[in-house]
N, C-alpha and C positions, 0 to 999 in steps of 0.2 A: 607707406607702411606695409611691410611684408609679413604675412602670417604663415607659420609653419604648421602643417597638419601631419598627424601621425599616419603612417602607411596603413591602409585598410587590411584588417586581418581576414576579411572575406575573400581576398584574392588568393590566399594560401589554400583554403578549402579544407585541409586536414585538421586545422585547429578548431573548427566549429563543432559545437555540441550536436549530438544526434537528437532529433526531435521526432515525435510521433509515438505510436503505441508499440508495445512489444508483443510478440505473438503469445507469450506466456501469461499475459495479463488476465484473461478470462479464467485460466486454470488456477492462478494464484488467488483470484477473487472467490472462486468456488470453494477452494480449500479453506480460505479464511472464514467464509460464511458457514461452512460445515463445522469448523472448530468453535465458532461462536455459538451455534445452535447446540452443539454437544455440551459445551460448558454451561449454557443456560439450563439445559435439561438435567444435567448433573446437580446443579445448584438447587433446582426445584425438587428433585428427588430426595436430596439430603435434607432439605427443609421439611418436606412432608414426613420423612422418616423420623426426624427428631420430634416433631409435634405429635406424631401418632404414639410414640413411646412415652412421652411425658404426660399425656392427658389421661 
């Protein structure tokens, strides 16, 4: 019994996905953290402002 196997795609080299980290990852993470902190601060300020005027 003879089995047929598909040719390996690793032999081509150019069809493989790139792995590893990107050089922009720390910058993107920093910007994301800053936006989350700014949004949280804004939400807190709006909440305090609303409760101060209604009380």
